[in-house]
Backbone as JSON Lines, residues from 0, in Angstrom:
{"i":0,"aa":"M","n":[-35.4,-14.09,-18.58],"ca":[-34.53,-13.39,-17.66],"c":[-33.07,-13.64,-18.04]}
{"i":1,"aa":"R","n":[-32.29,-12.58,-18.06],"ca":[-30.88,-12.7,-18.43],"c":[-30.05,-13.26,-17.29]}
{"i":2,"aa":"K","n":[-29.03,-14.0,-17.67],"ca":[-28.11,-14.56,-16.69],"c":[-26.99,-13.55,-16.44]}
{"i":3,"aa":"R","n":[-26.69,-13.29,-15.18],"ca":[-25.62,-12.35,-14.82],"c":[-24.27,-13.01,-15.09]}
{"i":4,"aa":"I","n":[-23.43,-12.32,-15.84],"ca":[-22.11,-12.85,-16.18],"c":[-21.11,-12.37,-15.12]}
{"i":5,"aa":"T","n":[-20.67,-13.29,-14.29],"ca":[-19.7,-12.97,-13.25],"c":[-18.29,-13.0,-13.85]}
{"i":6,"aa":"K","n":[-17.33,-12.51,-13.1],"ca":[-15.93,-12.54,-13.53],"c":[-15.49,-13.97,-13.79]}
{"i":7,"aa":"E","n":[-15.91,-14.89,-12.93],"ca":[-15.53,-16.3,-13.08],"c":[-16.11,-16.91,-14.34]}
{"i":8,"aa":"L","n":[-17.38,-16.6,-14.63],"ca":[-18.02,-17.12,-15.84],"c":[-17.37,-16.52,-17.1]}
{"i":9,"aa":"A","n":[-17.07,-15.23,-17.06],"ca":[-16.4,-14.59,-18.19],"c":[-15.03,-15.21,-18.43]}
{"i":10,"aa":"Q","n":[-14.29,-15.5,-17.36],"ca":[-12.97,-16.15,-17.48],"c":[-13.12,-17.53,-18.09]}
{"i":11,"aa":"Q","n":[-14.12,-18.29,-17.65],"ca":[-14.34,-19.63,-18.19],"c":[-14.67,-19.59,-19.67]}
{"i":12,"aa":"R","n":[-15.52,-18.63,-20.07],"ca":[-15.87,-18.48,-21.49],"c":[-14.64,-18.16,-22.33]}
{"i":13,"aa":"M","n":[-13.79,-17.28,-21.81],"ca":[-12.56,-16.92,-22.54],"c":[-11.64,-18.13,-22.64]}
{"i":14,"aa":"N","n":[-11.5,-18.89,-21.57],"ca":[-10.66,-20.09,-21.59],"c":[-11.21,-21.12,-22.58]}
{"i":15,"aa":"D","n":[-12.53,-21.27,-22.63],"ca":[-13.15,-22.21,-23.57],"c":[-12.89,-21.78,-25.02]}
{"i":16,"aa":"M","n":[-12.92,-20.47,-25.25],"ca":[-12.68,-19.94,-26.59],"c":[-11.25,-20.2,-27.05]}
{"i":17,"aa":"L","n":[-10.3,-20.03,-26.15],"ca":[-8.89,-20.13,-26.5],"c":[-8.31,-21.53,-26.34]}
{"i":18,"aa":"G","n":[-8.99,-22.36,-25.59],"ca":[-8.49,-23.72,-25.39],"c":[-7.58,-23.87,-24.19]}
{"i":19,"aa":"N","n":[-7.07,-22.77,-23.64],"ca":[-6.27,-22.82,-22.41],"c":[-6.19,-21.43,-21.8]}
{"i":20,"aa":"D","n":[-5.43,-21.29,-20.74],"ca":[-5.38,-20.03,-19.98],"c":[-4.33,-19.07,-20.53]}
{"i":21,"aa":"K","n":[-4.67,-18.34,-21.59],"ca":[-3.72,-17.37,-22.17],"c":[-3.95,-15.96,-21.65]}
{"i":22,"aa":"F","n":[-5.15,-15.68,-21.14],"ca":[-5.48,-14.36,-20.64],"c":[-6.14,-14.47,-19.27]}
{"i":23,"aa":"D","n":[-5.83,-13.52,-18.39],"ca":[-6.48,-13.41,-17.09],"c":[-7.32,-12.14,-17.09]}
{"i":24,"aa":"I","n":[-8.52,-12.23,-16.56],"ca":[-9.35,-11.04,-16.42],"c":[-8.91,-10.32,-15.15]}
{"i":25,"aa":"L","n":[-8.48,-9.08,-15.3],"ca":[-8.04,-8.29,-14.15],"c":[-9.2,-7.51,-13.55]}
{"i":26,"aa":"N","n":[-9.98,-6.83,-14.39],"ca":[-11.13,-6.04,-13.94],"c":[-12.36,-6.46,-14.71]}
{"i":27,"aa":"W","n":[-13.44,-6.75,-14.01],"ca":[-14.7,-7.14,-14.64],"c":[-15.84,-6.6,-13.81]}
{"i":28,"aa":"Y","n":[-16.69,-5.8,-14.43],"ca":[-17.83,-5.21,-13.73],"c":[-19.15,-5.54,-14.43]}
{"i":29,"aa":"G","n":[-19.1,-6.44,-15.4],"ca":[-20.29,-6.83,-16.15],"c":[-20.06,-6.62,-17.64]}
{"i":30,"aa":"T","n":[-21.0,-7.12,-18.43],"ca":[-20.82,-7.08,-19.88],"c":[-20.94,-5.69,-20.47]}
{"i":31,"aa":"S","n":[-21.65,-4.78,-19.79],"ca":[-21.81,-3.44,-20.34],"c":[-20.88,-2.42,-19.69]}
{"i":32,"aa":"K","n":[-19.98,-2.86,-18.82],"ca":[-19.03,-2.0,-18.13],"c":[-17.61,-2.27,-18.63]}
{"i":33,"aa":"P","n":[-16.66,-1.39,-18.34],"ca":[-15.28,-1.6,-18.77],"c":[-14.66,-2.87,-18.17]}
{"i":34,"aa":"A","n":[-13.74,-3.45,-18.92],"ca":[-13.02,-4.66,-18.48],"c":[-11.57,-4.56,-18.92]}
{"i":35,"aa":"T","n":[-10.69,-5.24,-18.18],"ca":[-9.27,-5.29,-18.5],"c":[-8.79,-6.73,-18.4]}
{"i":36,"aa":"I","n":[-8.03,-7.17,-19.4],"ca":[-7.45,-8.51,-19.36],"c":[-5.93,-8.4,-19.52]}
{"i":37,"aa":"R","n":[-5.22,-9.45,-19.13],"ca":[-3.75,-9.48,-19.24],"c":[-3.34,-10.79,-19.91]}
{"i":38,"aa":"C","n":[-2.42,-10.68,-20.86],"ca":[-1.84,-11.85,-21.53],"c":[-0.89,-12.53,-20.55]}
{"i":39,"aa":"T","n":[-1.04,-13.82,-20.35],"ca":[-0.16,-14.54,-19.43],"c":[1.19,-14.86,-20.06]}
{"i":40,"aa":"V","n":[1.32,-14.69,-21.36],"ca":[2.58,-14.96,-22.06],"c":[3.49,-13.74,-22.02]}
{"i":41,"aa":"C","n":[2.97,-12.58,-22.47],"ca":[3.82,-11.39,-22.58],"c":[3.57,-10.35,-21.49]}
{"i":42,"aa":"G","n":[2.45,-10.45,-20.79],"ca":[2.14,-9.51,-19.72],"c":[1.43,-8.24,-20.15]}
{"i":43,"aa":"D","n":[1.18,-8.08,-21.46],"ca":[0.46,-6.9,-21.95],"c":[-0.98,-6.91,-21.44]}
{"i":44,"aa":"T","n":[-1.53,-5.72,-21.24],"ca":[-2.94,-5.61,-20.85],"c":[-3.73,-5.02,-21.99]}
{"i":45,"aa":"I","n":[-5.0,-5.38,-22.06],"ca":[-5.92,-4.89,-23.07],"c":[-7.15,-4.38,-22.34]}
{"i":46,"aa":"D","n":[-7.55,-3.14,-22.62],"ca":[-8.73,-2.54,-22.02],"c":[-9.89,-2.58,-23.01]}
{"i":47,"aa":"F","n":[-11.08,-2.82,-22.49],"ca":[-12.3,-2.86,-23.29],"c":[-13.29,-1.88,-22.7]}
{"i":48,"aa":"K","n":[-13.99,-1.14,-23.56],"ca":[-15.0,-0.21,-23.08],"c":[-16.21,-0.95,-22.52]}
{"i":49,"aa":"Q","n":[-16.48,-2.12,-23.06],"ca":[-17.54,-2.99,-22.57],"c":[-16.99,-4.41,-22.48]}
{"i":50,"aa":"G","n":[-17.31,-5.08,-21.39],"ca":[-16.8,-6.43,-21.19],"c":[-17.19,-7.39,-22.29]}
{"i":51,"aa":"Q","n":[-18.37,-7.23,-22.86],"ca":[-18.83,-8.16,-23.89],"c":[-17.97,-8.12,-25.15]}
{"i":52,"aa":"T","n":[-17.28,-7.01,-25.39],"ca":[-16.47,-6.91,-26.61],"c":[-15.16,-7.69,-26.53]}
{"i":53,"aa":"M","n":[-14.78,-8.16,-25.34],"ca":[-13.53,-8.91,-25.26],"c":[-13.61,-10.24,-25.99]}
{"i":54,"aa":"Y","n":[-14.83,-10.7,-26.25],"ca":[-14.98,-11.93,-27.02],"c":[-14.83,-11.69,-28.51]}
{"i":55,"aa":"L","n":[-14.84,-10.44,-28.94],"ca":[-14.79,-10.09,-30.36],"c":[-13.51,-9.38,-30.77]}
{"i":56,"aa":"K","n":[-12.79,-8.81,-29.82],"ca":[-11.65,-7.93,-30.11],"c":[-10.51,-8.67,-30.82]}
{"i":57,"aa":"K","n":[-10.0,-8.05,-31.86],"ca":[-8.78,-8.52,-32.51],"c":[-7.67,-7.57,-32.13]}
{"i":58,"aa":"T","n":[-6.58,-8.1,-31.63],"ca":[-5.45,-7.27,-31.25],"c":[-4.46,-7.21,-32.41]}
{"i":59,"aa":"P","n":[-3.5,-6.3,-32.38],"ca":[-2.5,-6.23,-33.45],"c":[-1.73,-7.54,-33.62]}
{"i":60,"aa":"R","n":[-1.64,-8.33,-32.57],"ca":[-0.92,-9.61,-32.63],"c":[-1.83,-10.79,-32.93]}
{"i":61,"aa":"G","n":[-3.07,-10.54,-33.27],"ca":[-3.99,-11.63,-33.58],"c":[-5.08,-11.76,-32.56]}
{"i":62,"aa":"G","n":[-4.73,-11.77,-31.28],"ca":[-5.73,-11.85,-30.23],"c":[-6.57,-13.11,-30.29]}
{"i":63,"aa":"F","n":[-7.79,-12.98,-29.9],"ca":[-8.68,-14.13,-29.81],"c":[-8.99,-14.76,-31.16]}
{"i":64,"aa":"N","n":[-9.08,-13.93,-32.19],"ca":[-9.56,-14.43,-33.47],"c":[-8.47,-14.77,-34.47]}
{"i":65,"aa":"G","n":[-7.24,-14.91,-34.04],"ca":[-6.23,-15.2,-35.01],"c":[-4.94,-15.72,-34.45]}
{"i":66,"aa":"E","n":[-4.77,-15.7,-33.18],"ca":[-3.53,-16.13,-32.49],"c":[-2.35,-16.11,-33.4]}
């Protein structure tokens, strides 16, 4: 049985990946639904077609995989 990923769990996973609170999840409806996050440093928002892709997305500024 799959575990339901809540907004709080998704935020914790993102924080664990980055080492601190660089992004806040604004909208979260599940891993297969759209999600929006905001950078706490610059205030930019990033939209994802599926919540699960926020763990993989590379932004023009490096994002999760290159800071």
